[in-house]
C-alpha positions as CSV (number, residue, x, y, z in Angstrom):
1,M,-5.7,17.1,-15.0
2,G,-4.3,17.0,-11.5
3,K,-1.0,15.8,-10.4
4,K,-0.9,12.0,-9.9
5,R,0.0,10.8,-6.5
6,T,2.9,8.4,-6.0
7,V,2.3,4.9,-4.5
8,A,4.3,5.8,-1.4
9,E,2.0,8.9,-0.7
10,D,-1.0,6.7,-1.3
11,L,0.3,4.0,1.2
12,E,0.8,6.6,3.9
13,T,-2.6,8.0,3.7
14,L,-4.3,4.6,3.4
15,K,-2.5,3.3,6.4
16,K,-3.7,6.4,8.4
17,K,-7.3,6.0,7.2
18,V,-7.4,2.2,8.0
19,T,-5.9,2.7,11.5
20,E,-8.3,5.5,12.2
21,G,-11.3,3.5,10.9
22,R,-10.4,0.5,13.0
23,A,-10.2,2.7,16.1
24,K,-13.5,4.4,15.4
25,S,-15.4,1.3,14.2
26,E,-17.1,-1.0,16.7
27,N,-17.3,-3.9,14.2
28,A,-14.2,-3.5,12.1
29,E,-14.9,-6.8,10.2
30,G,-18.4,-5.8,9.3
31,D,-17.6,-2.3,8.1
32,E,-17.8,-2.3,4.3
33,S,-16.0,1.0,3.7
34,L,-13.2,0.0,6.1
35,R,-12.9,-3.3,4.2
36,N,-12.7,-1.5,0.9
37,L,-9.9,0.8,2.3
38,H,-8.0,-2.2,3.6
39,K,-8.3,-3.9,0.2
40,H,-7.0,-0.7,-1.5
41,L,-4.1,-0.7,1.0
42,K,-3.2,-4.3,0.3
43,R,-3.4,-3.7,-3.4
44,A,-1.0,-0.7,-3.1
45,Q,1.4,-2.8,-0.9
46,R,1.4,-5.6,-3.5
47,K,2.2,-3.1,-6.2
48,V,5.2,-1.7,-4.2
49,S,6.4,-5.2,-3.4
50,S,6.2,-6.3,-7.1
51,Q,8.0,-3.2,-8.2
52,A,10.8,-3.8,-5.7
53,A,11.1,-7.4,-6.9
54,R,11.3,-6.3,-10.6
55,I,14.1,-3.7,-9.7
56,A,16.0,-6.4,-7.8
57,Q,15.7,-8.8,-10.7
58,A,16.8,-6.2,-13.1
59,A,19.8,-5.2,-11.0
60,G,21.0,-8.9,-11.1
61,K,24.4,-9.5,-9.4
62,K,25.2,-5.8,-9.1
63,K,22.9,-5.6,-6.0
64,A,24.7,-8.5,-4.3
65,A,28.1,-7.0,-5.0
66,A,27.2,-3.5,-3.8
């Protein structure tokens, strides 16, 4: 099995692909493949956000003091 990519690496490539797709596409809203890429990007962003919230919650008051 191949090496699994991190979410951060995935976000970078997805952002590039979405911006390139929007630049190339005449109808960005109607392009299904671009829509799927955008959904994947948002899903990855939610994952990063929820992970950061879990870490902040687990840190408790230590984060505020630091």
